[in-house]
C-alpha positions as CSV (number, residue, x, y, z in Angstrom):
1,M,-3.2,-80.7,-32.7
2,S,-3.0,-84.3,-31.6
3,S,-5.5,-86.0,-29.4
4,L,-3.0,-86.4,-26.5
5,E,-4.9,-85.7,-23.3
6,R,-3.8,-84.8,-19.8
7,S,-5.1,-88.2,-18.7
8,D,-2.8,-89.9,-21.3
9,V,0.2,-88.2,-19.8
10,A,-1.0,-89.1,-16.3
11,R,-1.3,-92.8,-17.4
12,L,2.2,-92.7,-19.0
13,A,3.7,-91.2,-15.8
14,A,2.0,-93.8,-13.7
15,L,3.3,-96.6,-16.0
16,A,6.8,-95.1,-15.7
17,R,6.3,-94.7,-12.0
18,I,7.0,-90.9,-12.2
19,D,5.2,-88.8,-9.6
20,M,3.9,-85.7,-11.3
21,S,2.1,-82.7,-10.0
22,D,-1.0,-81.3,-11.6
23,G,1.0,-78.4,-13.0
24,D,3.6,-80.8,-14.5
25,L,0.8,-82.9,-16.1
26,D,-0.7,-79.8,-17.7
27,R,2.6,-78.5,-18.9
28,L,3.8,-81.8,-20.3
29,S,0.6,-82.7,-22.0
30,G,0.9,-79.6,-24.1
31,Q,4.6,-80.2,-24.8
32,L,4.1,-83.8,-25.7
33,A,1.2,-82.9,-28.0
34,V,3.6,-80.6,-29.9
35,I,6.2,-83.4,-30.2
36,V,3.6,-86.0,-31.4
37,D,2.3,-83.5,-34.0
38,A,5.9,-82.9,-35.2
39,V,6.5,-86.6,-35.6
40,A,3.2,-87.0,-37.5
41,K,4.2,-84.3,-39.9
42,V,7.5,-86.1,-40.6
43,A,5.6,-89.3,-41.1
44,E,3.4,-87.6,-43.7
45,V,6.4,-86.7,-45.9
46,A,8.5,-89.8,-45.3
47,G,7.3,-92.2,-47.9
48,E,8.5,-95.6,-49.0
49,D,11.2,-94.0,-51.1
50,V,12.7,-92.1,-48.2
51,P,15.2,-94.3,-46.2
52,A,15.1,-94.0,-42.4
53,T,18.0,-92.1,-41.0
54,S,19.2,-91.1,-37.5
55,H,21.3,-88.2,-38.8
56,P,21.0,-85.8,-41.7
57,I,24.5,-86.5,-42.9
58,P,26.5,-89.8,-43.0
59,L,28.5,-90.4,-39.9
60,S,31.8,-92.2,-39.6
61,N,33.7,-93.1,-36.5
62,V,37.4,-92.2,-36.3
63,H,39.3,-94.9,-34.6
64,R,43.0,-94.8,-33.7
65,N,45.1,-97.9,-33.7
66,D,45.7,-99.4,-30.3
67,E,49.3,-98.8,-29.4
68,V,51.1,-100.0,-26.3
69,R,52.4,-96.9,-24.6
70,P,54.0,-96.3,-21.2
71,S,51.3,-95.8,-18.5
72,L,51.0,-95.2,-14.8
73,A,52.6,-97.9,-12.7
74,Q,50.3,-99.8,-10.4
75,S,52.1,-98.6,-7.3
76,A,51.8,-95.0,-8.4
77,A,48.1,-95.4,-9.1
78,L,47.4,-96.9,-5.7
79,A,49.7,-94.4,-3.9
80,A,46.9,-91.9,-3.1
81,A,44.2,-94.5,-2.7
82,P,42.5,-94.4,0.7
83,D,42.6,-98.2,0.8
84,A,44.1,-100.9,-1.4
85,E,44.2,-104.7,-1.4
86,D,45.9,-107.2,-3.6
87,G,47.1,-104.5,-6.0
88,R,43.6,-103.1,-6.5
89,F,41.5,-100.2,-5.1
90,R,39.4,-101.3,-2.1
91,V,36.0,-99.7,-2.0
92,P,33.1,-100.0,0.4
93,Q,30.6,-102.7,-0.3
94,I,27.3,-101.1,-1.5
95,L,25.0,-103.8,-2.8
96,G,24.8,-106.0,0.3
97,E,26.4,-108.9,-1.5
98,D,28.6,-111.5,0.2
99,A,32.3,-110.6,-0.1
């Protein structure tokens, strides 16, 4: 078992500004210790000859070609909008910035 203590979890929670109850700290300290131990076991077998990977099998992205196709007309898109201005959706200001 790793040397991850409850106080370590409390410190990490404080650094991340996460308010945790005593029960949460107790539960998470055990769970995080298991995770740290699992990572340590992987580190033991992953030597210099083992390349780092993020997935067990190679991944490839499937991309389609960009094709111009008919789409919704601007007037149709704005038809059901509660408010529109200059051909765009008008939404309430939320960040307190100057308009």
